[in-house]
Each structure stands twice: as C-alpha cells, then as structure tokens.
N, C-alpha and C positions, 0 to 999 in steps of 0.2 A: 711506627710508634708501638710502644708496649704499655698496656695497662695492667698494673698490679691490683688485683681485685679479690674479693671474696663474695661468693654467691649471695649471702644473706646480708651483706653490708649495705645499708641504705645509702651511704655516701658513695659507694662504688656504683650502686644502682643508678644514682643521678647521672653520673658520668656516662654510663652505658647508654642511657636514654639519649643524652645529648649527642653522643657519637652516632647513634642510629638515626636520629632526626637529621643530622647533617651529612649522613652517608659517608662517614670517615672510617676507612678500614683501620683496624688495630689488632695487634697480637695481644692475647691475654696471658698473664702469668698469675697463678693462683697462690694466694697466701692464706693458709688455714688459720683462722683466729682462735681455734679451740684445741686442735691436736697438739699433743706434747707441750701443753701450757701456752700454746699460741705461737705459731711460726713467726708472727710479727715481732716477737720479743728476742729472736735469735740474732746472732751477729750478721748473718747473710743479709737479712732484710733490713736490719738497722743501718747497714752500710748504704742501702738505697734510700731509706727514709729514717733519719735519726729519731723521729717522733714515734716510729713503730705503729703507724696507722695506715689503713687503706682508705682511698685509693692513692696510688702514685702513678704518674704518667711519665714514661721515659721517651723523650723525643729522639728522632733519628740521629741527632748529633751528640747524643749521650746526656743531654741536659735532663734532669729529673724535676718534675713539678709535683708538689704535694698540696693537700687540702682541696677538697672538691670545689669550694667557691672560686679559688684561684684557677683551678684547671678549667672550670666552666667559663670563666671570664676570658681565659686564654683562647679557648676554642671559639668563642664568640668573636674575638678580635681577629683571629687568623683565618677563620672560616665563617664569614659573616652571613652566609646564605645557606639555608633559611635562617632568618633572624630569630633569636630567642628573646630579644629585647625590642620593644617598640621604638620608633624614631622620636616620638614626642617625649620631652624630658619629664613631664609630670606622669605620663603613663608608664614610662620606664621606672620612675621612682616607686610607683604603686606595685609593679611586678617585683621589684627588688625587695620591697617591704614584706611581701608574702614569703618570698624566699628566705629572708632574714628571720622571720618569725619561726619558720620551720627549722632552718639550719642552726640558729643561735639559741632560741628559746625552748624548742621542743626536743630536737634530736640530742642536744648536749646533755639533757637531763635523763635520757634513757639509754645512753650509750653504755657499752659493756663495762667500761672503767668505773664510772660513777655508781652503777648498780652493784658491782663487786665490792666497792668501797663501803656502800651501805651495809652489805652483808657481812663482810669480814671485819671492818673496823668498828662499825656501830652496832653490829650484832642484830640487824633487823631481820625479821622473819620474811618468808616468801610472800605471805599475804600483805605485810607492810610494804614490801618492795613493789608489789602489784598495785597497791593503792597509790604509791608515789608515781608510778608510770601513768596510771589512769588519770590522776589529778592533773599533772602537768601537760600530758598530751591532750587531754580534754579541753583544758583552758586555751591552749594554743590553737587547736583546731576550731574552737568556737570563734576565735578572732579571725581566722582565715575565712570561715564561713561568712562572716559579716562583711569581709572585704572584697570577695570575688564577685563576678558578675552572675547574671541569671541565665545566660545562654552560652552554648559552646564549651570551650575549655575555660580556664580560670578568667581569662580576659578577652574572650572572643573566639572566632572560629578556628584559629590555629594555635598549636601549643606554644607556650612561652616558658621562660625560666621558672615561673611560678609552678607550672605543671610538672616540670622536671624535678622540682623539690617535693611537690605534693604527693605524687603517685607513690614514690618510695615510702613516704611517711604513712600513707594509708596501708601499705603492706605491713609496716611495723604495727600500726593500730590493730589490724586484723590478727596479727601474731600474738599481741598482748590482750586481745579481747576488749579493746576500748570501744565503748558504745558510740555508734555513728548515726543513730536514728534522728538526732536533732540537726543533722548536717545535710539537708537535701541538695544544696548546691555542690558540696564536695562529692556526694554520691553520684551526681550527674557527671561531674568531671571524671570520676573513676570509671563509670560506665563507658563514657566516650573514649577514654584512653584504652580500654580493654579491646576496642575494635580497631585500634591504630597499630599498624605493623611495627613501627619503631618501639612503641611501648611494650608490645608483646615480645619482641625479640630480646628486650633488656630485662624481662621479668626473671626474678631469682630461680623460679622453678625450671627454666629452660637453659640455665647456664651449665657448661660442661662440668663444673665442680659441685653442682647441686647434690645434696644428700637427701 
C-alpha cells in the first residue's frame, strides 16, 4: 500500500496513527500542500484524488481510497486487530461521536481551504482568522472533554478511533495556540499518547517530509 500524505496534515496524521497501531506496513508518497501553490492542485495528484486532498491510500491492486474516515473504516474492517472500535454498539457509537465532532465540526472549519477563503474572499485579517480558529476549535474540544472518560485514553486503557482523531487535533490546537487549560481529560490523553510508540512514530515532527 502507498499513503499519499503531508507531514502537517491532521487527516494524514490520523491514518498514520491507525496504520502504526495496527502494525500495517505502508509506503509513503509526499504531497506538499504549500510548495508551488500546493502540489495537491496539480494534474498528477488530481489524477489520484480528484478532490485534491490528502490523505489518499493506494491499495496493492491499484484501488485508491480517499477521505480519512473512509480509509480508517476500511483499515478497521480489513485489519480488525487491534480493534479501534469497541464491540458494544452503544460504546461504538460514543467513540464514533467523538471522532465525528473532531472530523466534521472542528477540523473542517480550520482546514486550509476555508481559512484561505476567509482571507481572500472575505478579506479577514489574521487576528480575525485566529479568532475563528480558536472559537470553533475551543467549542468542539469542550464537547469532547465532556464526553470522554476519566482514565486511560479517551474510552479506556487502549487507544480507540476517538484517540486517533483527538491527538492530531491537539497538534493543530498547539499550532494555533488554542488554550487547553480547561481540558484536563484531553491533556491526560495527550500525555498518555506521548509515551505510546505508535503515536510517537506518526507525529508530524518525525515524518520524512517534515520541515
């Protein structure tokens, strides 16, 4: 398999964590999202992913999967151990809810496309853009804080899909100076992940294309 990725992409970061947790070997292909106006916008990458986003996962038979939620669900179905989703349907729904808050309600509002639209189309200043990021990321993380458990990772002693989403989001929160003092449960999960080999190996700072 080949993962099309960018070191600072939180969506790519999610998939890297899941691959590491499941011990799935993968070749990486790097798509620079800034250089020359963004390599994701060129015809070479658009032929791989018409949406022009990372990550994309090319399977051994040539099939290309896009969108991190779909890729993560595929990995869970094809490589079910270790499981990222609990067996109990209610517990599974709770894990998916946290993942959805992060993937749908937080990440989508601070992705590079919407932020550039605020700047270029609506003429918003950098302080205004920063306030936008802090507001929506803060609201989403406050909800996550209220939903996760008091011990271990988000929902127990082992990582789940919720942690796969949360840790990259915390990387983005640190990058954009979003306050986290009111999130002790989240900070506990972050500390626990920092000592886990799979999370460490997926961190943006240790990727081959990191700058």
